[in-house]
N, C-alpha and C positions, 0 to 999 in steps of 0.2 A: 584727620589726616593732615600732616604738615604740607605746606606748599612746596612745590619743587623749584621755585624761583624766588630769589630774595634780592631786593635792591637796598644797598647800604648807602648811607648818606654821611658825609663829613664836611668840614669847612672847605668849600671850593672844589669838591670832588664827589662823585657818586660811582658806585660799582654794582653790577648785577652778577649774581652767582646762581648756577643751577645745580640740582642734585645729580644730574647725569654727568658723570665724570668729575664732579666737584669743580666744574669749569667756570672760569671767569668769562662772561659773554658780553660785558659792556663796561667801559670806563670813560666817564665824561668829566670835563673840567667845569669851572664855575659858569662858563658861558653856554654850557650844554653841548659843546663840541665832542663828538664821538671820536675817541682816539684808538679804539680797538677795532681790528678788522672784523667785519660782520659776516664772516663765513659765506662768502659769495662762491660762484661756480669755480673759481680758480683753486679754492681750497675750502673744504666744508667744516673747518674748525676755527675756533677763536684763540684759545689758550689752553690746550690739553695738558694734562698731567702725565708725565712719562714715568711709568712704574710697572713692573719691577726691573725693566731694562730701559736703556737709552739707546736709540738707534736700532740697528738690526743685529741679530745673531747669525752666524754663518749657517746657511741652510734653514733659517728660521726655526732652529732647534736649540733648546736649553739642555745641556748635558749635566746630569747629576748622578754620581756614583755609577757611571757607565751607562745610564739609561737616558734616552732622549725624550724631551717633552716639547710639544709644539708651542712656539712663542712667536707671534707676529711682531712687526716693527713697533718699537716704543712701548710694548707691553699692553696689558688689558685694562689698567685702571681708567683710562680715558673713555672706555666703553661700558663701564659698570656704573650702576646707580649707587651713590653713597647715601648713608643715613645722616640726617641732620641731628646734631647733638646740641647745638646752640644756634639760636636765631635772634639777633638783637638789632637795634637801629643802626649801629655802625660796625658790627662784627658778627661773625658766624663761624661755626666749625662743622665739618662733615667728616664722616668716618667710613672706611672700608675695611672689612676683615675677611680673612680667608674663609672659603667654603668649598663645597664639593666641586664646583665649577672651576674655581681658581686652582685647585690642587691638580686638575687635569693638566694644567700648563706649568704649574709652579708648586712643587711639592713641599711647601713650607707654611708654617703658621705665622701670621703677621697681623698687625693693626696699623693702618695708615690713616692718620688724622691730618686734615688740611684746614687751616684757619685763615680767615681774611679779616683784616681790621683797618678801618679808615681813621686817619688823623688829618691834620691840616694839609690839604693838597698832596696827600701821600697814602698809598695803599701798601700795607704790609701783609705778606703771605708767609705762613709757617708750615713746613712739612715736618711731621713727626712720625718716624718709622719705628715701631716697637716689635721686638722679637717675642712673641707670645708662646713660642715652642720650646723644645728641649734640646735643640741642636743649633749650631751656628746658622745665622740667617744671612745669605749672600743677596745683595740687592743693589740696584742702581735707581736713581730718581732724578728727574729733571723738570724744569719749567719750559714752556714753549709759547709765551705770549706773542701774538702777532699784532703789530701796530700798523695803522694805515700809513701807506707810503705812496704819495706825499700826505702829510698831515693837513696841509692846506691844498685843496684841489687845484688852485690856480698856480701853484709852484711846480716846477719840473722836479722829477726824482733826483736829478743830479745836483740840485740845490742842497741836498741833505747829506749829513755826515755823522759819523760816530766819533766822539771825543772821549778818549780814555783818561782815567785819572793819572796814569803813569805811562811812560814810554813802553811800547810793546814790540821789542826787537826780535823776540823768539820766532822761529819758524812755525808755520801752521800745518795742520793736517787736512787732507782732502779724502774724499770717498770715491769708490768705484762700485757700482751696484749696491750702494748702501754700506759697504764695508771699508774700513780704514786702510788706505794705501800705506805701504811700508816706509816710503821715503818722505820725510817732511819737505815742505816747500817754503820758499821765501815769503815772509809776511807782506801783505799788501798795506799794512798799517805804516804810515810815515810818521815817525815820532809817536805822538799821541792820537793822530787823526787817521781815520779810515774814510776816504771819499767813497760815496755810495753810487753804484750804477748797476743796471741790470746785468751787464757782462760779468760782474764780480761773481755771479752765481751760476755761470755756465757749467762749472764743474761741481755743482751742488753746494753744500754748506761750507762756510769758512769756519774752521774749528781751531780755537786757541786751546791747546791741551795743557798749557802751563802759563796762563795769563798772569801778568804782573799786577794788574788792576783788579779791584773788586767793585769798581764803579765805572759806568760808561753813560754818556749823554747822547741823545739822539735828537737832531733838529736841524733847522736852517737858520739863516740870518734874521728871519722874522717868523712870527707865528708860534704855535704851541711847541713846547719842547718836553722831552721825557728824560728822566734820569733813572737808570737802573743800578741798584747796588745789591750785593749778595754776601752771605756768610755760609760757610760749610760746603759750598760747591767748589769743585776743582777745575772744571772746564767751562768754556763758553762757546756756544754755537751761534752763528749768525747765518740766517737763511732767508731766501726768498725763492719762489718757484723758478727753476731754470726756464728761460724763454720769456720771463717777465710776468709779474703779477703785482697788484697794488697793495702789497703788504710787506713788512719787514719783521722777522722774528729775531728777538734777542733772548738767548736761552741759557741760563745758568744750569749746569749739569753736574751731577756726581756720577760719572760713568760715561761711556763712549761706545760707539758701535764696535763690533768685533774687528780686530785686525784681520785682513784678508787671508792670512795664513794661519789663523788661530783655530785649533780643533780641540782644545782642552775642556776641562770642567768649568762650569760657569763661575764657580768660586775662585778660580785662578785667572779669570779674564781681567785684563787691565781696567782699572777704574771702579771695580766692584767694592761696595762697603761690606764688611763682615761684622755682624752685630751679634754679640753674645746673648745666650738665652736670658730673658728678663730685662735686657738692656734696650735702650732706644737711642736713636740718632735724630737730632733736630737740625734742620736747615732752613734758612730764611732768605727771602728777597723782598726788595721794596721798589715800588714804582712811584717816583715823584713827578708831578706835572707842573709846568710853569710856562713862561714866555721866553723864547729864545734860549740860547746856550750861554 
């Protein structure tokens, strides 16, 4: 029986992945500093995979051909055990396919493969969604890595910032009861910089539904820093638990929670991928680690 936990090693980086949810549960730099949130009482996850939805659906129901299927927030992949198809010293792949249980919630045939690969001070993650059925596959997928905030315990949270590769002037979206409010709000990003504070998340996640950047850095004037980059994802969520928690999530998404006034078919929901029978969609993100921004 294959082990359910695997630690990968690269030059100046190590990462641990578990079969439950194909979840990344540890990310350490060359000094052994843990950068990933360790699933404390404030939030019991590390870096869940969001599939086949991102966020909430209205009424927690997925509608397909007029029939409703129960679907809880962020979907079921994070709570399913994946099969290991590759386990190497610096890379691994895990796979989830549809079965009788998934079809209760999501009446589609699919194959979801998640690969992790380490290079010099960098973790690459690939999501591959394949339509193994005979009809169009509607799906959303997202990453949800939570990083320690602060990365150095002696620094205040307010010492940290996000720095985008490009200016981010577009309005943001906000949530109410997990659903997207109809009116965009002015962005808190000033030029390329988002100053971080607990109050930023009083109204839940900050959602960039049309980011100009595909790279963002997270750090302070000293200590470890993280660079996130992504391809194939259309939205970016930034979240910490309202009221304060010692983690910050930087989340590339393809998909978004339902608009608060949306009652239509899942395939018509904003942000959903439509994958032809036999086709696949590949999305990637990378986490680079270093010192300072």
